[in-house]
N, C-alpha and C positions, 0 to 999 in steps of 0.2 A: 312151661307156660305159667305155672303158679309162681315160680321164682321171678319171672319177668314181670308178672302182675304185681307181686309184692314190691319189687324194685320201683315200679312206676308209682305205686301208692306212696312209698317212702319219699320218692323224689318230689311228688306234688306237695306233700306235707312240709318237707324241708324248704321247697321253693317258696311256699306261701309264708313261711315264718323266718326265712333267713335273710333279714335285712341287717347284715353283720356289721362288724367294725370297718368294713371296706368303705361304707358311706361316711362322709364327714359331716360335721355340724348337725348331728342329730339332736333333737330336743323333745322332751316330754310335754312341753307347753304347746297349746293349740296355735298353729300359725296365724299371725295377725298381719293385716295390711297396713303398712306405714303410710300415713298421709303426709305428704311433703308439699309445702308451699314454696314455690320458686321465687326468690327475690334476688336482687343484685348482691345483697349482703350475704344471703345463704349460699350463693354460688361461689363468691370470691374466696380463694384459698387462704387459710390461716397458717402463717409460718409456724413451724414447730422445731424443737431441738433436733439436731442431726440433719436438717435440710441443708442443701447447698444452694447458695444464692449467686446469681450473676449480677454484678453491680457495675454500672458504667456512670462515670461522672462527666457531665458536660459542663464546661466552665468558660469563662471569658478568655478568648485566645490571646488577649494582650496581657494576661496575668499568668506568670509562671508558678507552677505548684506541682506537687507530687513527682519530684525528680526533674529531669531535664527535658521531658517530653513536652512539646508544644501543641499536641493534638487537641482538637476541640473535645472529642469524646475519648475517655481513657478507661479501659476496663481494669478493675482492681486485680483480677487474676483470671487466667484462662480456664482453670478447673473449677472455679466457683469458690465462694467463701463459706466455710462450714459454720453453721450455727452450733455453738457448744451446748453441753448438757443443761446449762443454766439459761439458755436462750439468748446469749450475747454473741456478737461478732466484733472484730477489731478492725478499724479502718485507719488509713493515714490521716494525720492531723487531729482528728476528733477522738480517736481512741475507741473505747468500748461503747457499744450501742446495743440496747436490748430490743430485739425485733420479734422474738417469739410471742405469739398471741396477737400479732398485728396482721392485717391483710397486706398484700404486696404494695398497694397504693399508699396505705398508712405508713408503712415502713419507709417507702421512698420519700414521702413528705417529711417524716421525722429526720431522716438523714440530711435532706436538703436544708432544713432549718438549722441543723448543727453546723453544716459547712458554710452557711452565710456569715458565720463569725470570722471566717478566714478568707473566703473567696468572694469575688464579685459575681453576682447573678448565677450561682451554681444551679444545676438541675441534675436529678438522679433518675436513672432508669434501673429498675430492680425486677428480677424474674427468678422464680424458683426453678431450679434445673431438674430436680428429681421427682417431679409429679408423675404419678402413674397409677394405674389400676391393676389388680392381680386377677387373672382368670385361671381357674383350676377346674379339674374334673374332665368330663367327656367332651373335650374339644381337641382339635388336631394339633394345635401348637400352644399348650398351656404355658403360662409365664406372665411376666410383667409387660404391660402395654404402656409405653410412654405417652404422656399427655403434653401437647404443646398449646393447650388452652385450658380454660377453667373447668370444663365439663365434657362429658362424653355420654352418648346413649348406649344402652345395653347392646343394641344391634351392631353399633360400631365396634365395641369391644369384642364381640363374638366374631365379627368379620376379621379383625386383626389377629384373632386366635385361630384362624383357619377354618371357621365354621364348626358346627356341632357334629359329633360322631353319630353313627346310627344307633348306638347304645345310650344316647343322651335322653334324659327325661325333659321334655320340652314344656310341660305344663306346670313345673314347680322348680324354677331356677331360683337359687338363693343368693341374695346380695347382703353382705355384711358391711355396715358403715360404723364409724366411731366418731364421736365428738366429745365435748366437755361433759356431757351427761352420761357417757359410757358407750357400750356397743349396742347396735340395733340390727335386727335381722328382718328382711322383708322377702316375700315370695312373689315371683312374677310368672304368670301363665302366658307363654308366647303363642299358645294355640287359640286364644280367645281374643279377637280384636275388640269386641265390645267392652271388655274389662280393662283395656290398655289406656293409660294416661301418660302424659309426658313426665309427670312426677315419678311414676313407678319405674319408668325406663331410664331415668336420669342417673348417671354415675358421677361421683366426685372423686378427686384425688384420694388415693389410699383405700378406696373401696375394694372389697374382695367379692368376685363373682364365682360362685361354685355351681357347676352344672352336674347334677346328680346322675349316677348310672342307673339304668333300669334294673328291675329285679332279676332279669335273666342273667345279666353280667355279674351281679352280686352272687347269684347261685353258682355260676361257673367258677368264680374265685373261691367261694366257700367250699365247693365240692373238690377243687384242686387241693385246698389246704387240708381237707378231710382225708383224701386218698393218699397224700404224699407220704405219711408214715407207713402205710401199708405197702406202697411201692418200694420204699426203702427196705422194709423187712423182706419183701419178696426178692429184691436184688441180693441181699445178704444171704438169704436162705437158699437161693438157686444153686450155688456150687455144691452145698451139702446134699440137696435133693438129688442132684445129678450123680454124685458119688454113691449115694445110697441105691439109686436105680441101677448103676453099673455093677455094684456088688451083688445085687439080687439077680 
C-alpha cells in the first residue's frame, strides 16, 4: 500500500508539472487577445511568392491571339502559373509581370491594362489556387483545409478536420497568423459564447490552427517516454534472468 501511495503521489506531481515538449507553440509570454477589424482590404488575399494562379484571358472573339484558339475565354495553364521567388509570373505577349504584394483584383487589373496594348477589350480572371488553412493537434483529420473563398471561420475549419477529439483543450485553441509585420498568435475559448466575436473566429489563408492536448494526454505521452527505456532494459535482461533462475 505504501508503494502504491508513493506511486500515486509521484504521478500527481508529474501530472501537474509535465507540460512537455509534446505540446506545440508554447510561449512564456502571457496570452493576449488579438483585436481584428474586418474590412474588405484586410480580408482579400495578398499574392505571395510560390503561389499558383489560375489566369483566364477573355478577349474579343474577332481578334486572334495566344495561338490558334478562338475561344472567348482561354486559360493560360491547367495547373496554374507559379509565382517565382521574386514575385513575378510570365505571360504570353506581355512577358514578366510582378504580382506578389497585390490582391487578386489588383493583379487582374494590372494584367488587363498590360494586355490592352495588344488586344481589343481584354479582361482577366485571376484566382489563387493554393489558398488553405492548416489544422493541427487534437482533431480527427489534421492537415490542410482548402479555401475556395477569402475567409473561413474556426468552426468551419474544425468541421473540415473531422471535429475535436475528446482529448482536445476547447477553451484555449491557438491560431497563428502572419503578415508583413510578422507572426501573431491569438487564443480562442470555444466554451464561452459571451467572449466570442466574429473577428476572433475568422481565419484567413495560411493561418495555422492548433488544438492543444489536455494534460492527461500529455501525461500519457510523457509516461510512455519515461518507461520505454525500462521496458527495453527489462526485455534485454529477461533471458539472462531466466537462465539464472534455471541454473539455481
